[in-house]
KOLKE-704021 format. One record per residue (C-alpha): y, x, z; residue in one letter. Coordinates in steps of 0.2 Angstrom, whole numbers, padded with zeros to 4 digits, always signed. Last residue first. Layout:
# residues N
YXZA/...
# end
This chain:
# residues 486
-0114-0089-0084Q/-0124-0079-0095S/-0117-0063-0088L/-0119-0068-0072P/-0136-0069-0074A/-0142-0055-0085K/-0135-0042-0072K/-0144-0046-0058S/-0153-0031-0052K/-0139-0021-0060I/-0126-0029-0053L/-0135-0030-0034E/-0137-0013-0033R/-0120-0010-0039L/-0114-0020-0025F/-0126-0013-0012I/-0121+0005-0016I/-0105+0002-0016I/-0103-0009+0000M/-0111+0008+0010A/-0100+0019+0002V/-0085+0007+0008M/-0091+0006+0024F/-0091+0024+0026F/-0072+0024+0023A/-0069+0007+0032F/-0076+0017+0048P/-0063+0031+0044L/-0049+0020+0041S/-0046+0015+0058T/-0042+0030+0063I/-0030+0031+0051I/-0022+0014+0054L/-0020+0022+0073L/-0007+0036+0065K/+0004+0021+0061Q/+0003+0013+0076V/+0009+0031+0085A/+0022+0031+0072I/+0029+0015+0077L/+0027+0020+0095V/+0036+0036+0096D/+0033+0040+0113V/+0049+0048+0124E/+0059+0033+0119P/+0050+0021+0133K/+0057+0006+0131A/+0064+0008+0116N/+0046+0010+0110G/+0039-0004+0121L/+0054-0014+0113L/+0049-0013+0094I/+0031-0013+0099I/+0034-0030+0108A/+0043-0037+0095L/+0031-0033+0080A/+0016-0042+0091G/+0026-0056+0096F/+0030-0058+0076L/+0011-0057+0070I/+0005-0070+0084F/+0018-0081+0078V/+0012-0078+0060S/-0005-0078+0063W/-0004-0094+0074L/+0007-0105+0057L/-0006-0100+0047R/-0019-0104+0055H/-0012-0122+0057M/-0007-0121+0039K/-0026-0122+0035S/-0034-0108+0024P/-0036-0110+0005D/-0049-0098-0001K/-0059-0102+0016K/-0066-0087+0023G/-0072-0098+0041K/-0053-0102+0045D/-0051-0085+0056S/-0053-0074+0039F/-0043-0085+0027M/-0029-0086+0039S/-0028-0066+0041L/-0028-0064+0022V/-0014-0078+0023F/-0006-0067+0037V/-0007-0051+0024A/+0002-0059+0009S/+0014-0066+0018D/+0017-0050+0028V/+0017-0040+0012S/+0029-0050+0004T/+0041-0053+0018V/+0041-0032+0018L/+0048-0032+0000F/+0061-0046+0004S/+0067-0035+0016I/+0067-0019+0006L/+0074-0027-0009L/+0090-0033+0003V/+0093-0017+0008I/+0092-0011-0009T/+0104-0024-0015T/+0116-0017+0000L/+0115+0000-0006N/+0116-0002-0023L/+0130-0015-0018F/+0139+0001-0010T/+0137+0012-0024A/+0144+0003-0037L/+0145+0017-0048P/+0133+0032-0045Y/+0134+0047-0034H/+0132+0036-0019E/+0117+0029-0022F/+0106+0047-0018F/+0114+0044-0001K/+0106+0027+0001F/+0088+0032-0007I/+0089+0047+0004S/+0094+0037+0021T/+0076+0033+0029F/+0067+0046+0022V/+0079+0058+0028N/+0078+0077+0016G/+0089+0068+0003F/+0102+0080+0009E/+0092+0093+0013N/+0107+0106+0010Q/+0103+0108-0009Y/+0114+0124-0018T/+0121+0123-0035G/+0128+0105-0034W/+0124+0102-0053E/+0108+0107-0050E/+0104+0096-0035I/+0112+0080-0044L/+0100+0084-0060Q/+0085+0084-0047F/+0090+0067-0040A/+0091+0061-0057S/+0075+0067-0064S/+0067+0060-0047G/+0074+0043-0046F/+0068+0038-0066V/+0050+0048-0065S/+0045+0042-0048F/+0050+0023-0056W/+0041+0029-0072F/+0026+0035-0063F/+0026+0018-0050T/+0026+0007-0067G/+0012+0018-0074L/+0001+0015-0060S/+0004-0002-0056P/-0002-0007-0076I/-0017+0006-0075I/-0027+0003-0061L/-0025-0016-0055V/-0024-0019-0073G/-0039-0009-0079L/-0049-0015-0064L/-0045-0035-0065L/-0047-0035-0083Q/-0062-0029-0086R/-0067-0038-0070L/-0064-0051-0081T/-0050-0062-0076R/-0051-0081-0071G/-0047-0081-0051K/-0038-0063-0050S/-0027-0070-0036I/-0040-0071-0022R/-0046-0054-0027A/-0030-0047-0026I/-0028-0055-0010F/-0043-0047-0004I/-0038-0029-0011G/-0023-0030-0001T/-0033-0034+0015F/-0047-0023+0014P/-0036-0010+0004A/-0024-0005+0018W/-0034+0006+0030A/-0038+0015+0015L/-0022+0020+0007W/-0017+0023+0023F/-0030+0037+0025A/-0027+0043+0008W/-0007+0044+0012Y/-0013+0056+0026Y/-0024+0065+0017F/-0013+0069+0006T/+0003+0072+0015W/+0003+0082+0031D/-0014+0084+0032T/-0016+0092+0011L/-0002+0101+0016F/-0009+0109+0032E/-0026+0112+0023I/-0022+0122+0008G/-0011+0115-0008P/-0028+0118-0017D/-0025+0114-0036Y/-0027+0134-0038S/-0046+0132-0033G/-0051+0117-0033L/-0042+0101-0021A/-0056+0089-0029L/-0044+0077-0031S/-0032+0091-0040M/-0046+0095-0050P/-0051+0080-0057I/-0032+0073-0060F/-0025+0090-0068D/-0026+0083-0087I/-0019+0066-0081L/-0007+0073-0071Y/-0001+0084-0084Q/+0001+0069-0098L/+0011+0059-0085T/+0024+0074-0079A/+0027+0076-0099Q/+0029+0060-0103I/+0040+0055-0087F/+0049+0071-0088S/+0052+0068-0107W/+0058+0050-0104L/+0069+0055-0089I/+0077+0068-0097N/+0082+0058-0114G/+0089+0044-0103I/+0100+0058-0094D/+0107+0045-0080S/+0119+0027-0081T/+0103+0020-0091V/+0089+0024-0080F/+0099+0020-0063I/+0103+0003-0070F/+0085+0000-0077V/+0077+0005-0059L/+0089-0007-0050L/+0086-0021-0063A/+0067-0017-0062L/+0067-0019-0044T/+0078-0034-0043I/+0067-0043-0054L/+0050-0037-0046I/+0055-0044-0030N/+0061-0059-0037L/+0041-0061-0045K/+0035-0057-0028S/+0046-0069-0019L/+0041-0083-0030L/+0022-0079-0031K/+0020-0079-0013I/+0030-0097-0009G/+0025-0108-0024K/+0007-0103-0030N/+0002-0091-0015V/+0007-0105-0002G/+0021-0114+0006M/+0017-0111+0022W/+0015-0092+0016V/+0033-0093+0010S/+0039-0102+0026I/+0028-0090+0037F/+0037-0074+0028A/+0054-0080+0030I/+0052-0082+0048C/+0043-0065+0050S/+0058-0059+0041I/+0072-0067+0050V/+0062-0063+0069I/+0060-0044+0064A/+0078-0043+0058L/+0084-0050+0074I/+0074-0038+0084L/+0083-0022+0075T/+0100-0028+0076T/+0097-0032+0095A/+0090-0014+0094I/+0107-0007+0089G/+0118-0006+0077F/+0129+0009+0075N/+0143+0007+0060A/+0145+0017+0046E/+0144+0001+0036F/+0132+0006+0023V/+0123+0021+0035H/+0121+0009+0049N/+0114-0006+0036L/+0102+0006+0029G/+0096+0012+0048G/+0092-0006+0052N/+0082-0008+0037I/+0070+0008+0043Q/+0069+0000+0060T/+0063-0015+0051T/+0053-0007+0041G/+0046+0003+0055L/+0041-0013+0067G/+0038-0024+0054I/+0025-0013+0043A/+0017-0007+0059A/+0014-0024+0068I/+0008-0026+0047L/-0003-0015+0050G/-0010-0015+0066F/-0015-0035+0062V/-0023-0029+0046T/-0035-0014+0056T/-0039-0028+0069I/-0044-0041+0056I/-0056-0028+0046T/-0063-0023+0063M/-0067-0039+0067V/-0073-0044+0052D/-0085-0029+0049I/-0090-0032+0068G/-0094-0049+0064M/-0107-0042+0050R/-0114-0032+0064A/-0116-0045+0077P/-0126-0056+0061K/-0140-0042+0055Y/-0141-0050+0040T/-0136-0034+0031I/-0144-0035+0012T/-0137-0050+0007D/-0122-0050+0018D/-0115-0035+0009I/-0100-0042+0002T/-0098-0056+0013S/-0095-0047+0027S/-0077-0042+0020V/-0073-0062+0022L/-0066-0073+0010V/-0082-0085+0009M/-0096-0084-0005K/-0097-0092-0021K/-0108-0079-0030K/-0098-0077-0044V/-0080-0081-0038F/-0082-0075-0020L/-0093-0064-0022A/-0087-0056-0036Y/-0071-0056-0031G/-0074-0047-0015V/-0082-0033-0024V/-0069-0033-0036M/-0054-0034-0025A/-0062-0021-0013F/-0064-0006-0026L/-0048-0012-0033G/-0038-0007-0020Y/-0046+0009-0016F/-0043+0013-0036A/-0025+0007-0033W/-0023+0022-0021A/-0032+0033-0031T/-0024+0029-0050L/-0007+0035-0043G/+0004+0035-0028W/-0001+0051-0020Q/-0007+0059-0040Y/+0012+0051-0046F/+0021+0062-0031T/+0011+0077-0036F/+0014+0076-0056E/+0033+0073-0051L/+0035+0088-0042A/+0025+0099-0054L/+0037+0092-0067I/+0052+0095-0057E/+0046+0115-0051P/+0043+0119-0071T/+0025+0118-0075N/+0016+0136-0077T/+0009+0129-0059S/+0009+0137-0042T/+0004+0123-0029F/+0012+0111-0016P/+0029+0115-0022P/+0041+0114-0007N/+0059+0110-0015Q/+0053+0100-0029Q/+0039+0091-0020M/+0052+0087-0007F/+0062+0080-0020V/+0049+0072-0027P/+0046+0063-0010E/+0064+0061-0004Q/+0071+0051-0018V/+0058+0036-0021A/+0050+0037-0005R/+0062+0024+0003L/+0060+0012-0013L/+0041+0015-0016I/+0037+0010+0000G/+0046-0004+0002A/+0031-0013-0007G/+0015-0004-0013M/+0000-0017-0013G/+0008-0033-0009A/+0022-0033-0020S/+0013-0025-0033Y/-0001-0036-0034L/+0011-0051-0032M/+0021-0045-0048A/+0006-0041-0057T/-0003-0057-0055W/+0014-0066-0062A/+0018-0057-0077W/-0001-0058-0081L/+0000-0078-0078S/-0011-0082-0065H/-0026-0093-0062E/-0032-0084-0078P/-0042-0095-0089K/-0060-0103-0088Q/-0072-0101-0100N/-0088-0093-0093K/-0083-0100-0076K/-0076-0090-0063G/-0072-0071-0061L/-0079-0064-0078K/-0092-0053-0080I/-0088-0042-0095Q/-0085-0026-0087G/-0102-0027-0083L/-0104-0022-0101P/-0096-0004-0097S/-0079+0000-0099L/-0073-0009-0082A/-0087-0004-0072V/-0086+0016-0077G/-0067+0016-0075V/-0071+0007-0056L/-0082+0021-0053L/-0071+0033-0059L/-0058+0030-0050V/-0068+0025-0033C/-0077+0043-0034G/-0060+0051-0035L/-0056+0044-0019G/-0072+0046-0011L/-0070+0064-0014Y/-0053+0066-0009L/-0057+0054+0009Y/-0072+0067+0010F/-0061+0082+0010Y/-0049+0073+0024G/-0063+0068+0035F/-0065+0084+0045Y/-0045+0086+0047N/-0038+0071+0043R/-0048+0063+0056V/-0045+0076+0069W/-0028+0075+0067I/-0029+0055+0068S/-0039+0058+0085V/-0027+0070+0094V/-0012+0060+0090E/-0022+0043+0094I/-0025+0050+0109T/-0010+0056+0114N/+0000+0040+0111Y/-0013+0032+0123S/-0010+0043+0136E/+0009+0041+0133K/+0007+0021+0134T/-0003+0019+0146F/+0001+0002+0153G/+0007-0005+0138Y/-0005+0005+0126V/-0021-0004+0137V/-0011-0022+0136L/-0011-0020+0118S/-0029-0016+0117L/-0034-0033+0129L/-0022-0044+0115F/-0028-0037+0102I/-0047-0041+0107I/-0041-0058+0111G/-0036-0061+0094M/
# end
């Protein structure tokens, strides 16, 4: 906490200089390591599929006859709420429409199918492979090797130098904290924008601060209650409301067109996955497009992978590696594909009916609210979306606070409630400070700066992941008979 506090003082005292530095370094990371991110992403997908389908997939995270700790429904709800959350709401319409209006590359398919395909690519297998990799390695260390819940525990048999292991854990904590602060600050700003749009009002910073306090308090109550009560309950609620929203738009739109688009785009995505992942030949959108979109997404998924993967590992006790990896890769990916197919195809149809497009869905904060204006019960849909944005943000915060508490409480699977309280308070004050700083210094977009900081901190994790993969595979191959006989 002390390191984060000192970094915060530097940013507050030299805000503009810090912002410029973050901007320059984040662009440098994406320019020089963007393609490395692409190769790493493809490698993670292939590795996870390979492990899942191999005899190693039989390894159980726990005792031989132990049943999964959580049902498939509860498990899926928790991993999806922690892994994606509000992003699928805010990008539901805006991203597919952007890809339709600005095709990333030429294709024999229609612009609509290409738009869905590329959206699937940025939200699909690769993102979940980053999460799944950490979940697999940490889950193995936690439930098979009986180690503590720390990122460093995945390599401590090979790297025995204690300061190096501490550095890895500190880097994980700092990245997670900045990610949480950015999520709360940006999320509450987006919710405030939604309220302004729905009520045609001008709610100011006071509303944003109140939202941050309310969300942090609900998240604290959830994490205080623990995984089985608070986090699981909220995650299930999120998925139920999300499914209700999805079904409503699905049945009130062109069902046949949506289903056909979903099937076409999914098949094309699977066919084009490898050349898209390598940006080969005609599948290369160009460095500028990749830097603004794909490199940014890959860096962001990487930055969130440690805490999300650890949380997924924590809730996967009793599952085999095959169940974990195929579940993490397939279930949320298909759900996301169908989500974007429903909202994207419906938005395409609206644009076709209009005859012209005047960037109505260009704003990520308001696009989904404008979209709902063309459906029955628009006000109810918009209010439901705002509630869902709050709830998704809560589940992202409570799962991350739970992981941070495990880190600070000596890697315990069930950290003390005092650690949960301290981290909840610390995160709240950090988020309030960021919101206030952004308001006090409007010449600098502080929230975007914190997001870009995640891109910088994801680079060390990218290199660490390579080392972690090598160490993990070597250990599995070396002792494969032992875990399989448990």
